[in-house]
C-alpha positions as CSV (number, residue, x, y, z in Angstrom):
1,X,6.1,16.4,22.2
2,X,2.6,17.2,23.6
3,X,2.1,19.4,26.6
4,X,0.7,16.6,28.7
5,X,3.7,14.3,27.9
6,X,6.1,17.1,28.7
7,X,4.6,17.7,32.0
8,X,4.9,14.1,32.9
9,X,8.6,14.1,32.0
10,X,9.0,17.1,34.4
11,X,7.0,15.4,37.1
12,X,9.0,12.2,36.9
13,X,12.3,14.2,36.9
14,X,11.2,15.7,40.2
15,X,11.7,12.3,41.8
16,X,15.4,12.8,41.6
17,X,15.4,14.7,45.0
18,X,13.4,12.0,46.7
19,X,15.6,9.1,45.4
20,X,17.4,8.7,48.7
21,X,14.2,7.7,50.6
22,X,12.7,5.8,47.6
23,X,9.7,7.5,46.1
24,X,7.9,4.4,44.8
25,X,8.0,1.7,47.5
26,X,4.5,0.5,46.6
27,X,5.1,0.5,42.8
28,X,4.8,-3.3,42.3
29,X,1.4,-3.6,44.0
30,X,0.0,-0.5,42.2
31,X,1.0,-2.0,38.9
32,X,-0.5,-5.3,39.8
33,X,-3.8,-3.6,40.7
34,X,-3.8,-1.6,37.5
35,X,-3.1,-4.6,35.3
36,X,-6.0,-6.4,36.9
37,X,-8.2,-3.5,36.1
38,X,-6.9,-3.5,32.5
39,X,-7.5,-7.2,32.1
40,X,-11.1,-6.8,33.3
41,X,-11.7,-3.7,31.1
42,X,-12.3,-1.6,34.2
43,X,-9.6,0.9,33.7
44,X,-11.0,3.9,31.8
45,X,-7.5,5.1,30.8
46,X,-6.8,1.9,28.8
47,X,-10.4,1.1,27.7
48,X,-9.5,1.4,24.0
49,X,-7.0,-1.5,24.2
50,X,-7.8,-4.6,22.1
51,X,-7.7,-8.1,23.6
52,X,-4.2,-8.6,22.0
53,X,-2.9,-5.4,23.4
54,X,-4.2,-6.2,26.9
55,X,-2.6,-9.7,26.7
56,X,0.8,-8.2,25.6
57,X,0.7,-5.6,28.4
58,X,0.1,-8.3,31.0
59,X,3.0,-10.3,29.5
60,X,5.4,-7.3,29.5
61,X,5.2,-7.0,33.3
62,X,5.6,-10.6,34.2
63,X,6.7,-11.8,36.7
64,X,7.7,-9.0,39.0
65,X,5.7,-5.9,38.0
66,X,9.0,-3.9,38.2
67,X,9.2,-0.4,36.7
68,X,10.2,-0.5,33.0
69,X,10.5,3.2,32.2
70,X,11.6,4.5,35.6
71,X,14.5,3.5,37.8
72,X,14.1,2.3,41.4
73,X,14.0,6.0,42.5
74,X,11.3,6.9,40.0
75,X,13.8,8.8,37.8
76,X,13.1,8.6,34.1
77,X,15.4,6.2,32.2
78,X,16.8,7.2,28.8
79,X,14.3,4.7,27.3
80,X,11.4,6.7,28.6
81,X,12.5,9.8,26.8
82,X,13.1,7.8,23.6
83,X,9.6,6.2,23.9
84,X,7.9,9.5,24.5
85,X,9.7,11.0,21.5
86,X,8.7,8.1,19.3
87,X,5.0,8.4,20.2
88,X,5.0,12.2,19.8
89,X,6.5,11.8,16.3
90,X,4.4,8.9,15.1
91,X,3.1,11.1,12.3
92,X,6.5,10.7,10.6
93,X,5.3,7.1,9.8
94,X,1.9,8.3,8.7
95,X,0.4,7.2,12.0
96,X,-1.8,9.2,14.3
97,X,0.1,10.3,17.5
98,X,-3.2,10.6,19.3
99,X,-3.7,6.8,19.1
100,X,-0.7,6.5,21.5
101,X,-0.7,9.7,23.5
102,X,-4.4,9.2,24.3
103,X,-3.3,6.3,26.5
104,X,-1.1,8.6,28.6
105,X,-2.8,9.9,31.8
106,X,-3.7,13.6,31.8
107,X,-1.1,15.7,33.5
108,X,-2.1,17.5,36.7
109,X,-1.1,21.2,37.0
110,X,0.3,20.5,40.4
111,X,2.9,18.1,39.1
112,X,5.8,20.4,38.5
113,X,8.7,19.2,40.7
114,X,7.4,17.0,43.5
115,X,8.0,13.3,43.7
116,X,5.3,11.1,42.0
117,X,3.2,9.0,44.3
118,X,3.5,5.3,43.6
119,X,0.0,5.2,42.0
120,X,0.9,8.0,39.5
121,X,4.3,6.4,38.7
122,X,2.6,3.0,38.1
123,X,0.0,4.6,35.8
124,X,2.7,6.4,33.8
125,X,4.8,3.3,33.4
126,X,1.9,1.1,32.3
127,X,0.5,3.8,30.0
128,X,3.8,4.3,28.2
129,X,4.1,0.5,27.9
130,X,0.6,0.3,26.4
131,X,1.4,3.1,23.9
132,X,4.7,1.5,22.9
133,X,3.3,-1.9,22.4
134,X,0.5,-0.5,20.2
135,X,3.0,1.6,18.3
136,X,5.4,-1.3,17.6
137,X,2.5,-3.4,16.3
138,X,1.1,-0.6,14.2
139,X,4.5,0.4,12.6
140,X,5.3,-3.2,11.8
141,X,2.0,-4.8,10.8
142,X,-0.3,-1.8,10.2
143,X,-3.4,-0.8,12.0
144,X,-6.0,-2.5,9.8
145,X,-6.2,-6.1,8.8
146,X,-6.2,-5.9,5.0
147,X,-8.6,-8.9,4.8
148,X,-11.2,-6.9,6.6
149,X,-11.4,-4.5,3.7
150,X,-11.2,-7.0,0.9
151,X,-7.5,-7.4,0.2
152,X,-6.6,-11.0,-0.4
153,X,-3.2,-11.1,1.2
154,X,-3.2,-14.7,2.2
155,X,0.5,-15.0,3.1
156,X,1.1,-15.4,6.8
157,X,1.7,-12.1,8.6
158,X,5.0,-11.8,10.5
159,X,4.6,-13.0,14.1
160,X,6.5,-11.3,16.8
161,X,6.5,-11.4,20.6
162,X,6.3,-7.6,20.9
163,X,6.3,-7.8,24.7
164,X,9.6,-9.8,24.7
165,X,11.1,-7.5,22.1
166,X,10.2,-4.3,24.0
167,X,11.4,-5.7,27.3
168,X,14.8,-6.5,25.8
169,X,15.0,-3.1,24.1
170,X,14.3,-1.3,27.3
171,X,16.9,-3.2,29.2
172,X,19.5,-2.7,26.5
173,X,18.4,1.0,25.9
174,X,17.8,0.2,22.2
175,X,14.2,1.3,21.8
176,X,15.0,3.5,18.9
177,X,16.9,0.7,17.2
178,X,14.0,-1.7,17.7
179,X,11.5,0.6,16.0
180,X,14.0,1.1,13.1
181,X,14.2,-2.7,12.7
182,X,10.4,-3.1,12.7
183,X,9.7,-0.5,10.1
184,X,9.3,-1.9,6.5
185,X,12.8,-2.3,5.0
186,X,11.8,-0.9,1.7
187,X,13.2,2.1,-0.2
188,X,9.6,3.0,-1.1
189,X,8.7,3.3,2.6
190,X,11.7,5.6,3.4
191,X,11.2,7.8,0.3
192,X,7.5,8.3,1.0
193,X,8.3,9.2,4.6
194,X,10.4,12.1,3.2
195,X,7.8,13.1,0.7
196,X,5.1,13.0,3.4
197,X,7.0,15.7,5.4
198,X,7.3,17.8,2.2
199,X,3.6,17.7,1.4
200,X,2.7,18.4,5.0
201,X,4.8,21.5,4.9
202,X,3.0,22.6,1.6
203,X,-0.4,21.9,3.1
204,X,0.5,23.9,6.2
205,X,1.7,26.9,4.1
206,X,-1.5,26.8,2.1
207,X,-1.8,26.8,-1.7
208,X,-3.7,29.2,-3.9
209,X,-6.4,27.8,-6.1
210,X,-5.2,27.8,-9.7
211,X,-7.7,29.7,-11.7
212,X,-8.9,28.0,-14.9
213,X,-11.3,28.4,-17.8
214,X,-14.9,27.5,-17.3
215,X,-15.7,26.7,-20.9
216,X,-12.6,25.5,-22.7
217,X,-9.0,24.3,-22.2
218,X,-6.0,26.5,-22.3
219,X,-3.4,25.4,-24.9
220,X,0.3,26.4,-24.8
221,X,0.9,29.8,-26.3
222,X,-2.6,31.1,-25.4
223,X,-3.4,34.0,-23.1
224,X,-4.0,32.9,-19.5
225,X,-4.4,35.2,-16.5
226,X,-3.5,32.5,-13.9
227,X,0.1,31.9,-15.2
228,X,1.8,33.4,-12.1
229,X,-0.4,31.5,-9.6
230,X,0.1,28.3,-11.6
231,X,3.9,28.8,-11.6
232,X,4.0,29.3,-7.8
233,X,2.0,26.1,-7.4
234,X,4.2,24.1,-9.7
235,X,7.4,25.3,-7.8
236,X,5.8,24.3,-4.5
237,X,5.0,20.8,-5.8
238,X,8.4,20.3,-7.3
239,X,7.2,20.3,-10.9
240,X,9.0,23.6,-11.8
241,X,12.5,24.7,-10.7
242,X,12.5,27.8,-8.6
243,X,14.8,29.5,-11.1
244,X,12.7,28.7,-14.1
245,X,12.5,31.6,-16.5
246,X,9.2,33.6,-16.5
247,X,7.1,33.7,-19.7
248,X,8.3,36.1,-22.3
249,X,4.9,37.8,-22.2
250,X,3.1,38.2,-18.9
251,X,-0.3,36.6,-18.8
252,X,0.5,34.1,-21.5
253,X,0.8,30.4,-21.0
254,X,4.1,29.4,-22.5
255,X,7.7,28.3,-21.8
256,X,8.9,26.7,-18.7
257,X,5.4,26.7,-17.1
258,X,4.1,24.5,-19.8
259,X,7.0,22.1,-19.1
260,X,6.1,22.1,-15.5
261,X,2.5,21.2,-16.3
262,X,3.7,18.3,-18.4
263,X,5.8,17.1,-15.5
264,X,2.8,17.3,-13.2
265,X,0.6,15.5,-15.8
266,X,3.1,12.6,-15.9
267,X,3.1,12.4,-12.1
268,X,-0.7,12.2,-12.1
269,X,-1.1,9.6,-14.8
270,X,-2.4,12.1,-17.3
271,X,-1.6,12.6,-21.0
272,X,1.5,14.9,-20.9
273,X,0.2,17.3,-23.6
274,X,0.7,20.5,-21.6
275,X,-2.9,21.5,-22.1
276,X,-4.7,23.0,-19.1
277,X,-7.9,20.9,-19.4
278,X,-10.4,19.7,-16.9
279,X,-8.4,16.7,-15.7
280,X,-5.2,18.6,-15.2
281,X,-7.0,21.4,-13.4
282,X,-8.8,18.9,-11.2
283,X,-5.4,17.3,-10.3
284,X,-4.0,20.8,-9.4
285,X,-7.0,21.5,-7.2
286,X,-7.0,18.4,-5.1
287,X,-6.5,19.7,-1.5
288,X,-3.0,19.0,-0.3
289,X,-4.5,17.6,2.9
290,X,-5.8,14.8,0.8
291,X,-2.4,14.3,-1.0
292,X,-1.0,13.9,2.5
293,X,-3.6,11.4,3.3
294,X,-2.9,9.4,0.2
295,X,0.8,9.1,1.2
296,X,-0.4,8.0,4.8
297,X,-2.7,5.3,3.3
298,X,0.2,4.1,1.1
299,X,2.5,3.8,4.2
300,X,-0.2,1.8,5.9
301,X,-0.5,-0.6,3.0
302,X,3.3,-1.1,2.8
303,X,3.2,-2.3,6.4
304,X,0.8,-5.1,5.4
305,X,3.4,-6.7,3.1
306,X,5.1,-9.9,4.4
307,X,8.8,-10.2,4.8
308,X,10.1,-10.3,1.2
309,X,13.2,-12.4,1.7
310,X,15.9,-12.6,-1.0
311,X,13.8,-14.0,-3.9
312,X,13.1,-12.1,-7.1
313,X,10.0,-9.8,-7.0
314,X,7.4,-8.7,-9.5
315,X,5.2,-5.8,-8.2
316,X,2.2,-4.3,-10.0
317,X,0.6,-1.0,-8.8
318,X,-2.9,-1.4,-10.0
319,X,-4.2,2.2,-10.2
320,X,-0.9,3.4,-11.7
321,X,-1.0,0.7,-14.4
322,X,2.6,-0.2,-14.0
323,X,4.7,-3.3,-13.3
324,X,8.3,-3.5,-12.0
325,X,10.7,-6.4,-11.5
326,X,13.6,-6.6,-8.9
327,X,16.3,-9.1,-8.7
328,X,17.1,-8.3,-5.0
329,X,15.0,-7.2,-2.1
330,X,15.2,-4.9,-0.1
331,X,14.5,-2.9,-3.2
332,X,17.0,-0.1,-2.5
333,X,18.1,0.1,-6.1
334,X,16.3,0.8,-9.3
335,X,14.3,-2.2,-10.6
336,X,15.6,-4.2,-13.5
337,X,12.7,-3.0,-15.6
338,X,9.3,-1.3,-15.6
339,X,6.4,-1.9,-17.9
340,X,3.0,-0.5,-18.6
341,X,0.0,-2.8,-17.9
342,X,-3.8,-3.0,-18.4
343,X,-5.8,-4.0,-15.3
344,X,-9.4,-4.9,-14.5
345,X,-12.3,-2.6,-15.1
346,X,-13.3,-0.4,-12.2
347,X,-16.9,-1.8,-12.2
348,X,-17.4,-5.5,-11.9
349,X,-14.0,-7.0,-12.9
350,X,-11.4,-5.4,-10.7
351,X,-7.9,-6.8,-10.5
352,X,-7.6,-8.2,-6.9
353,X,-4.9,-7.3,-4.5
354,X,-2.9,-10.5,-3.7
355,X,0.5,-12.1,-3.1
356,X,1.4,-15.3,-5.0
357,X,4.2,-17.3,-6.5
358,X,4.8,-17.4,-10.2
359,X,5.2,-21.1,-11.2
360,X,5.1,-21.3,-15.0
361,X,5.5,-19.5,-18.3
362,X,3.3,-20.6,-21.2
363,X,4.2,-19.7,-24.8
364,X,1.3,-19.8,-27.3
365,X,-1.3,-20.4,-24.6
366,X,-4.8,-21.5,-25.0
367,X,-7.3,-19.2,-23.4
368,X,-9.7,-21.2,-21.2
369,X,-12.7,-18.9,-21.1
370,X,-13.7,-18.4,-17.4
371,X,-17.2,-19.4,-16.4
372,X,-18.3,-15.9,-15.7
373,X,-17.3,-14.7,-19.2
374,X,-18.7,-17.8,-20.8
375,X,-22.1,-17.2,-19.1
376,X,-22.3,-13.4,-19.6
377,X,-20.7,-13.0,-23.1
378,X,-19.8,-16.1,-25.0
379,X,-22.9,-18.3,-24.6
380,X,-25.4,-15.6,-25.5
381,X,-23.4,-14.7,-28.6
382,X,-23.0,-18.3,-29.6
383,X,-26.8,-19.0,-29.3
384,X,-27.5,-16.0,-31.5
385,X,-24.8,-16.7,-34.0
386,X,-23.7,-20.3,-34.8
387,X,-20.5,-19.0,-36.5
388,X,-19.4,-16.8,-33.5
389,X,-17.0,-19.4,-32.0
390,X,-15.3,-20.3,-35.3
391,X,-14.8,-16.6,-36.1
392,X,-13.1,-16.0,-32.8
393,X,-10.8,-19.0,-33.1
394,X,-12.8,-20.7,-30.2
395,X,-13.7,-24.3,-29.7
396,X,-15.9,-26.3,-27.4
397,X,-13.8,-29.1,-25.6
398,X,-14.5,-31.9,-23.3
399,X,-12.1,-32.5,-20.4
400,X,-9.1,-30.7,-19.0
401,X,-5.6,-29.9,-20.4
402,X,-4.3,-28.7,-23.7
403,X,-5.1,-32.1,-25.3
404,X,-8.8,-32.1,-24.6
405,X,-10.8,-33.1,-27.7
406,X,-13.0,-30.6,-29.5
407,X,-16.8,-31.0,-29.7
408,X,-18.8,-29.8,-32.7
409,X,-21.0,-26.8,-32.1
410,X,-24.6,-27.9,-31.7
411,X,-27.7,-27.1,-29.6
412,X,-26.8,-30.2,-27.4
413,X,-23.2,-28.9,-27.0
414,X,-24.4,-25.4,-26.0
415,X,-26.8,-27.0,-23.5
416,X,-23.9,-29.0,-22.0
417,X,-21.8,-25.8,-21.8
418,X,-24.6,-24.2,-19.8
419,X,-24.6,-27.2,-17.5
420,X,-20.8,-27.0,-17.0
421,X,-20.1,-30.4,-18.6
422,X,-18.1,-28.8,-21.4
423,X,-15.9,-25.7,-21.7
424,X,-14.8,-23.2,-24.3
425,X,-11.2,-22.3,-25.1
426,X,-9.5,-20.0,-27.6
427,X,-6.8,-21.5,-29.8
428,X,-3.3,-20.1,-29.7
429,X,-2.6,-17.4,-32.3
430,X,-2.6,-13.7,-33.0
431,X,-6.3,-13.3,-32.0
432,X,-5.8,-15.1,-28.7
433,X,-6.9,-12.9,-25.8
434,X,-3.8,-13.9,-23.8
435,X,-1.5,-12.8,-26.6
436,X,1.6,-14.9,-27.1
437,X,2.8,-15.5,-23.5
438,X,1.0,-16.3,-20.2
439,X,2.6,-16.0,-16.7
440,X,0.9,-18.3,-14.2
441,X,0.9,-17.8,-10.5
442,X,-1.8,-19.9,-8.9
443,X,-4.3,-18.0,-6.8
444,X,-7.9,-18.4,-5.7
445,X,-9.0,-15.4,-7.8
446,X,-7.7,-17.2,-11.0
447,X,-6.0,-14.2,-12.4
448,X,-2.7,-14.2,-14.2
449,X,-0.4,-12.0,-16.3
450,X,-0.4,-12.2,-20.1
451,X,0.1,-10.5,-23.4
452,X,-2.6,-9.1,-25.5
453,X,-3.4,-8.5,-29.2
454,X,-5.0,-5.1,-28.3
455,X,-1.8,-3.2,-28.2
456,X,-3.5,0.1,-29.0
457,X,-4.9,0.3,-25.5
458,X,-1.5,1.0,-24.1
459,X,-1.5,4.4,-25.6
460,X,-4.3,5.4,-23.1
461,X,-3.3,7.1,-19.9
462,X,-6.0,5.2,-17.9
463,X,-5.9,1.5,-18.6
464,X,-8.6,-0.4,-16.8
465,X,-10.1,-2.5,-19.5
466,X,-9.6,-6.2,-18.7
467,X,-11.8,-8.8,-17.0
468,X,-9.4,-8.8,-14.0
469,X,-6.2,-10.3,-15.3
470,X,-3.2,-8.2,-16.1
471,X,-2.1,-7.5,-19.6
472,X,1.5,-6.4,-20.2
473,X,2.9,-4.3,-22.9
474,X,6.0,-6.4,-23.7
475,X,5.5,-10.1,-22.7
476,X,8.7,-11.2,-24.5
477,X,10.8,-8.8,-22.3
478,X,9.0,-10.0,-19.2
479,X,9.7,-13.6,-20.2
480,X,13.4,-12.9,-20.6
481,X,13.5,-11.6,-17.1
482,X,11.5,-14.4,-15.6
483,X,13.6,-17.0,-17.4
484,X,17.0,-15.4,-16.8
485,X,18.1,-18.3,-14.6
486,X,17.5,-20.7,-17.5
487,X,20.4,-20.0,-19.9
488,X,18.9,-22.2,-22.5
489,X,16.0,-19.8,-22.9
490,X,17.9,-17.2,-24.9
491,X,16.2,-14.2,-26.5
492,X,16.0,-15.9,-29.9
493,X,14.5,-19.0,-28.4
494,X,11.9,-16.9,-26.5
495,X,10.9,-15.1,-29.8
496,X,10.8,-18.5,-31.6
497,X,8.5,-19.9,-28.9
498,X,6.1,-17.0,-29.3
499,X,5.7,-17.7,-33.1
500,X,5.8,-21.5,-32.9
501,X,2.8,-23.7,-33.8
502,X,2.7,-25.6,-30.6
503,X,2.1,-24.6,-26.9
504,X,5.1,-24.8,-24.7
505,X,5.0,-24.9,-20.8
506,X,8.1,-23.9,-18.8
507,X,8.0,-24.7,-15.1
508,X,10.0,-22.4,-12.8
509,X,12.1,-24.4,-10.3
510,X,12.6,-21.2,-8.3
511,X,9.3,-19.4,-8.0
512,X,9.1,-15.6,-8.3
513,X,7.0,-13.7,-5.8
514,X,4.2,-11.7,-7.5
515,X,2.5,-8.8,-5.6
516,X,-0.6,-7.2,-7.1
517,X,-0.9,-4.1,-5.0
518,X,-2.9,-0.9,-4.8
519,X,-1.6,2.5,-3.8
520,X,-2.6,5.9,-5.2
521,X,0.7,7.5,-4.1
522,X,4.1,6.1,-4.9
523,X,7.7,7.3,-5.1
524,X,8.6,6.0,-8.6
525,X,11.4,3.4,-8.3
526,X,13.2,4.8,-11.3
527,X,13.7,8.4,-10.0
528,X,12.0,8.8,-6.6
529,X,9.5,11.4,-7.8
530,X,6.1,11.1,-6.2
531,X,3.2,10.1,-8.5
532,X,-0.5,10.1,-7.6
533,X,-3.3,8.1,-9.2
534,X,-7.1,8.1,-9.2
535,X,-8.7,5.9,-6.6
536,X,-10.3,3.8,-9.4
537,X,-11.6,1.0,-7.1
538,X,-12.4,3.3,-4.1
539,X,-9.9,1.4,-2.0
540,X,-8.5,4.6,-0.5
541,X,-12.0,5.7,0.5
542,X,-12.6,2.3,2.2
543,X,-9.3,2.3,4.1
544,X,-9.8,5.9,5.2
545,X,-13.1,5.0,6.7
546,X,-11.7,2.0,8.4
547,X,-8.9,4.0,10.0
548,X,-11.3,6.7,11.1
549,X,-13.5,4.1,12.8
550,X,-10.4,2.5,14.5
551,X,-9.4,5.9,15.8
552,X,-12.9,6.5,17.2
553,X,-12.8,3.1,18.9
554,X,-9.3,3.8,20.4
555,X,-10.4,7.2,21.6
556,X,-13.7,6.0,23.0
557,X,-12.7,2.6,24.4
558,X,-15.5,0.7,22.5
559,X,-15.5,-2.3,20.3
560,X,-15.1,-1.6,16.6
561,X,-18.1,-1.8,14.3
562,X,-17.9,-4.2,11.4
563,X,-16.2,-2.8,8.3
564,X,-18.6,-2.5,5.4
């Protein structure tokens, strides 16, 4: 708890001796005057409140302007201590305590034991209310609207009457329980909260810079003068047990330290070859303050997610190139499966962040070439090489649907393609860009999940190669999970459908929620270990800037600048 907050608690406690005569007879009128100043933006102490926050604050005190955090004798209620503790420890949720404590009035050195005047008591009560309303909104919905930084999360955000919730919790003395209920009910959120404390402790202790070669990589078994420093670093990060045996020969890179490096490489999405190369050393040298920030940014994004209900859930973490499926949410158990994926290229064809509902599975799908790919790639090649379409099992068709008739390749047909009157599709088969199975979840970005004939790409550690859609390593396994409520779709039938000659569409009567998400820090659902990824789309940098600007607005009491 900050010094200013502690002084206020002492000051309010001093009112105990004055309770007999009533230390706040003018409290209601003082609160009324203060709320009018807040509504007009004339109160400098709350100048950083948004319009929504000002409205909620007005609503909280209706109709009688009675004290909420103090009793009739200006003694602090238990809820006040709970509120001040929550605000002081907001960092446990990856929030900035200054965003709330800055709303509290500065403590006066003279306030050590005397009764508070009504004006000071009113200001404290309103300030704590403003801080708590902001904190409740932040911990439940997040501080940044994801749409303002390009995330297409179009599902309705949870709507709550935070003023009514807070008023009831104060009366029932259940403020702590209210906050626990508003936090995301996700195992990922709780695990990352614990890991955040661990990484903060490491950052506070300081970590030595792991020395490395300037001209070449160090392979297992080679001489390396930084082995001792590397081992200490791996122990601090949890990649090497504290009791791990030392190398048989000092100054040689071997044994348990190599295993620790492989563990670290897995956690950072690198090839686990145990070689101390440029990428591994770069991961080791990322400042721990930034690792802490990555976890904080992940917690912020998790607060953006809508209530997940009890339906099945498919989650993709884009920069970690990994997909998971759960049968039950809250996801407090291991997922039913995990799978490697390929996502959109970092430049120009990024996989979007979105929430949608899977509605259909298509076996042996046609690939309807998107207009952007048609314009940039297919048309130029077709105009240079008349045999290009046939060689790629593509055809020009007129109309929509799988039954659309084909049109012969000709200059006139290519002209109609350019005009948008015709389209190109790739026939089902082993060369089809969608592979053997397509998973359809309608969305305005027109992306979907599908298989791929380019299986060799899954051997890469960084897998952003697609035009924006998501390619999965094992589409038949995913189809089994998606269709598990359809007993007629056995494993054998699914395999047969992937090798049949015709296209088969299977509608899902119970849609599956699909979340394409983006975090560069995550507690792996399988074992809880923390993994970090490269910020391949610069989303971390954008969110970090937006949060920094919001903090400046809240501190200065000005209107936020547009997010670029």
